[in-house]
C-alpha positions, 0 to 999 in steps of 0.5 A: 769395924777392924781387929786394930780398932776392937783393940785400940776401943777395949777399956781392958788392956789387951794382956789382961782379956783371955782373948787378948792374950790369946791374940797378941800370941798370935800377932807375935808370929807377924812381923813389924812394920818398916818405914817406907822410902817414897816421896809424894808425886803429883800422879800416884800409880796405884795397883788394884786386884780383886780381893773384896771387899778390901779392894776390887774393881766394881761392875761399873769397872771403877775401883772400890773397897775399904782401902781404896776409899781410905786412900781417896780420902788421903788423895783428896787431903794431900793433892794427889792424883790417883791413877788405878792400875787393874792387875792380879796378885802376882802381876800387881807385886811384880809391877810394884817391885819394878817400879811400874806402879807407885802403890798397892794396898793390902800387902802384908808385911814380911822381912823378904818383902821389905827388901824389895818394896817400901811399907809405911809404919801404921797398919791400914787393917788387921787380918786373919786367913782362914781355910773354906771348904767344899760342903762335901769335905770334912775337916774337924781339925788341922790333921784332916788337912793330910793329902788334901788339895788346898788353893793358896794365893800364889807368892803370898804370905799366907801360902808361906806360913800355911806351908810351914804350918803344916810342915811342922805337924808333918803334913804334906797336903797338895798345894795348888797355886792360883792368881786371886782369891776368886780363882781359888773359890772356884776351884773348890766349887768345882770339885778341882780343890778341896779347900781354900786359903783366904783372908777372913775379909774375902772369905766371909763375904764370898764364901755363901755365894760359891757354896763354900763353908768356913772351917775351924782352922784359922791362922795367920794374923796379919798387918796390912799396908799401903806397900810402895815402890822402891825409890818413892819420896818418903813424904808418901808414907809419911802422910799415910801414917799421919792420916791412919794414926790420926783417923784411928785415935778418934772413933768418929772419924771418917775411918770407922765411917768407912769401916761401917759403910762396908759392914765390918764396924762390929767386927772391929769392935769386938763382937761376940762373933769375932770373940767365938771365932778367936776362941774356937781357933785358940781351942783348936790350935790347943788340941792340935798342939796336944795331938802333936805333942803326943805323936812326938812323944811316941816318936822321939824314942823311935827317933833316938834308936834310928839316930844311934844306928845312924851315928855308927854308920856316919863314923864308919862312912866319915872314916872311908877316903871315897865320896859317899852321898845321897841325892833326893828325887830333885837331885839335892843332896840329903847326905854327904860323909866326911871325904865329901865334905873335905873334898868340897871344903865345906862343912855338911850344912853347906852342901846339904840341900844344894844340887851340882850346880851350885856345888860344881858349877854350870860346866860339870853339873850337866855331866853329873846330872846326866850321869844321875839320871841315868842311874835312876833309869837303870835298875842296876848299879851303874859306874862312871868316870867323873873328873872334878877341878876344885881350887885348881886341882884336878881330880878323877873319880870312879863313881858307882851310882844306884837308886834306893828304892822304897817299899811301894817300889818308887825310887826315892834317892840316889846313892853315889860312891866315888873313889879318887883313881887319879894316881892310877890314871895319871900312871896309865897316862903316862905310859901311853903318852910315852908310847905315843911320843916315841912313835911321833914325828919327832926323832928320839933316840935312846942312849944307854949310860956309855952314849951308845945308841940302844934304840931310834924310832922310825921318825929319825931314821927317816929323818937321817936315812940311817937303819937302827942297826947302823945307828947302834953300830956306829962310834960317834952320834950324827950331829955337831953344834956348827955348820963347819964342825964341833962334835959332841965332845967330853965337855959338852956330856959333862954338862948334861951330866951336871944339869941332866938336860941341854937344848939348843940349835944343832946340825944333824949329818944325814947318812950321805953326808948332808947337814940339816939344821935341828933343834936337839934336846938331850935329857938324862934318866936317873934311877932310884939312886940318882944314877944315869942309866939313859940318855934321851934325845929328841931331834927336830928338823928345822929344814922346813921351819927355816926356810919358812922364817926366811919367807916370812922375812921377805914377805915382811920386808919386800915387795912381793911383785917387784922384789923392792924394799917395802914401806916397812924396810924403807922406814927402818932404813931411813931411821937407821940413816938418820941416826947416824952420826957423821964426821962431817955433815952429809945431806941426802934426798928422798924422791917420791915417785907416782905414775901418772894415769896408771889407773887408764892402764889398769881400767883399760888393759887389766891389772896384769898389764899393770903389773908388768908395768910396774915390774918393768918401772922397777927395773928401770928405777934400780938401773938408774942409782947406786948400789947403796941407794934404796929403792922401794915400792910403797904401794900401788904406783908409788915408788919412793928412792933413798939417796944418802950422802949426796952432798955436804951443803944443800946446793950440792944436795940438791944439784945431785938429787935433780940430776938423778930425778931428771935421769929417773924421769927420762928412763920411765917415760922411754917406751914399754912393751906390754904383752905385745903392745907398746905403751908409754908412761910417765911419773911425776916426782917429788924431791925433799932433802934430808940434813940428817940432824932434827929430822923425823920421818914422819915430816920427811914422808909429808914433805916428799908427798907435798913435792909429788903432788905439786908435780902432779898440779904442774903438769905431770911428768916433772920434778918438784923440790919441796918448799916451805910454802907447799906446807903453809898451803896445805896447812891453811887448807887444812885449817879452812876445812876445819873452819867449813865444817864448824861454819856448817855446824854454827850456822855462819852460812848466809844467802845474798840475792842479786836482782834479775830484771826484765824491761825494768821489771823485777822478775827474780833474783839469783841466791849466792852463798856467803860465809860470815866467818867470825874473824874475817868477815864476809867471805865470798865462795870463790874463797872456799868452794873449791876446798868444799868440793876437795873435802866432800863437804859440797854436798851438805853446803849444797843441801843447805843452800837449797832448803835456805833458797826454798824457805826464802822463796816461799816467803816471797810467795806468801807476800802479794808484792813479792809473789811473782818473783823467781829464786836461780840457784847454782848447784854443783856437779857433785850434787847432780851426779848424787843418786838421790839429787832428784829426791832430796830437791823435791823434799826441800820443796815439799818441806819448805812449800816453795812453788817449784815453778819459781824455782830455777837451778843453773847448771854448767856446760861441763856439769851436763857433758859428764854422764849426759844421759843420767843428768838429762834423766834427772833434769826431766823428772825435776821438771815435770814438777815444775822446776826450770832449768838455766844454763850458766856460763854459756859459751864458756865451755864445749857447747855441743848443740847436739847436747844442748838440744836434748836438755830440757832447759828454760833459759840460757845465761851469757856469760859475764866474760862477754858483757864486760868488753861487749862495747869494746871487742867485736868478738864478744859482741858477735858471740852475745848475738850468736847466744841470743839467736841461738836461744830464739831458735831453740825457743829458750829465753835469755839472761846476760849477768855481770851487767855494770852500766847503761851502755852495756844494757842498751847494747844487749837490748839492741841484740834481743837480750831484755832480762839482766843481772849485774851491779848496775840493777843491784849488787848481792844483798841480804834478804832484808835489804832486798825486800826493802829495796823491793818495797821502795821500788829503788832497783832500775 
């Protein structure tokens, strides 16, 4: 029976029973329960550590004990699923604080723990702690614990309470931290500890096992709870309280049945042994208290005498301006005088017990700690200079530090005396700085009150070419305020005398008469009567600075290679031109010039040759324009010419701009000589007019760019003016790119399949991409593939097509009626040139389960010509896995037989342009016959696309082509419609 049941079933009030009164007094030193803040959950993680018989893991590895049995009954009633987590005491507690477990049984309540974890209200058990000794250790009272080795559970309330109790008696045992009661008992049994502290539940049960004996030292009655993690819903602790409150009120409940099973019921009913233990504990505590009281009375008188002496010493130390302090062996302050408190802005209570890290922070504390350690290591007093910054005030102290040694010779404390030497250091520093400054690289002159030179440093002499003697004999200072004159006259010195300082730009005059820009500062030195005794002139030669400024200005606004205005200066001039108010309207123009094929020169002859060409082009353009016009280099091979005021109306301005553009075009196209070799170049020019009103820089630059790119597209070496439709076209292109990106994300693409027939039998299909546009309906690839290639969207679109085609091929393979069908898929040159093309294709085949032998990739002649060796290698890799290749649009490109015979092809496709007029154009018929003959010679199959009539089919059969694709056999159709046509056998 637990202490709680013993007290709850006692017939007399607890306050009327002597043992009850003693127990009540001991209980008041504990802490009250705190309602937890967790909630029920379908599964509760329960920590289990070794503290038999309350909780432990038995020999079969199952959780057991009083608190486990009680929790099992609660879980059955509440529908909880318990998942037990074995751990040590400290690990369990840490897991609970982190939220890794939900409940931890057998936890004593403390206010500190209640801030970290939750507690319910009704105690699950009442317990107390007791010391258990080794068989050879003699313990008669608490005073016998002095110097003993006591093993305690690390981080437990029991360890904290015992340490506090023994400290009150002035006892200093050696505590050994353990992770479990079992470890503590083993240490005592092994002689590595003298005593072990444990709960009465564990100690009474396990002490005989380890050969330990109990002692009369009983302490810390505790209430034990199921502690819960932070954040657990309130329903869990509420349910625990409800069951405990109900069970403990009924002597016949499961609560007391479990206690009886664990042979603790007698203890809970308050048997004679419990009463004797509590009585003995009370007697021991009383005896110890009497002994302590006698000891304290004897020490009180000595303490009063010592305190009077300390008070006198404190008055003396507090009256000192120096900081006086004492630190213990851990370098924590045990004494600080008044000056120390004032310096830190803290009362003594805010200093004592703290160390330098808490008082001075992590930047200064390591320095102070290093000085302290050095002083402790040396037998003699040590002196250090220490700089301290607090609340924005920087002070320097001269600190003398020494160790305070006890009678046994061991150093126990550190005493320090720190005197403020800030003023002295400042004076020393000022003197040193003054001497250093006078001999610095800045020129300095010291004048008397009559403004005659008394002294000049070496820097000024080197700067001006004068000797100190020449300066002293001069009647005027070698300075003037302007380049063309302006000496330091009486008005200037009157201003200095009034303001006591002057600083500004001036010109120094060297001994040879030359001038140099200088920054001149003049300040006055006053005596105690505020009378001027000296003037000090500081002179900085600005010659190099001015040169650097000019160079930086040129780098900021001009192109380093050509010397032309750069983008920044061009933009500023355009903005200035746009902002000018004119009496009559005047139009301007911007010419955007880009060299054609400039990259070829860089790639073939190097960037030095390219720079030479750019320099010559810049010179030719400048020679074509007026002095008032601006020629700028934007970067690379791009130039811009800004023409201002070239016409009062658009026609006049356009004519002027066109004439100049043609002139520039001709000048740039003239032959060049670069590094002794001839070179020919051309350029494309885009022109946009500027009306100076309602215009902005970005719009002008964008329009000029569009016009220049239109000139590129129209064949280069030409001039194009900006037209509004160019802007509309680029806007539409931009909108289309955005819609394509959304189409990829929204899954708007779909594959249509056009039948491929051989001798009346459906043999396969070609996958053709369509776009289900939400507004425009079904869109064919001709309207967006080119834009997709330009916008780098062809790769994700191509990957989607490959994946979707392979998925459909796998679905056909699963049906016997369509298992023989092949799938032709067009691939783009960007896909083929990708390093991962082979891997990505095989990944799509593997992921979908498609048969590679039924997949046919269609390539064009232009694709295989570029990087032919790499293309052949990729095709051969895929061919080894069964993938086949067909050459699309054969006869419309280069048709190189040398390349054709090396390609691992399986099929040639006759282009629809030859099939369309095969019946009426003998040339087309001849080409078709040649393609068929070539395919036979190379051992390739042949297919004709674009077959729309029976006559075309029959003609192709006559020349030897028996595989067809076109509207005569079926238009491109969705997969469902294709499958339906296959099932109905409606495809010719």
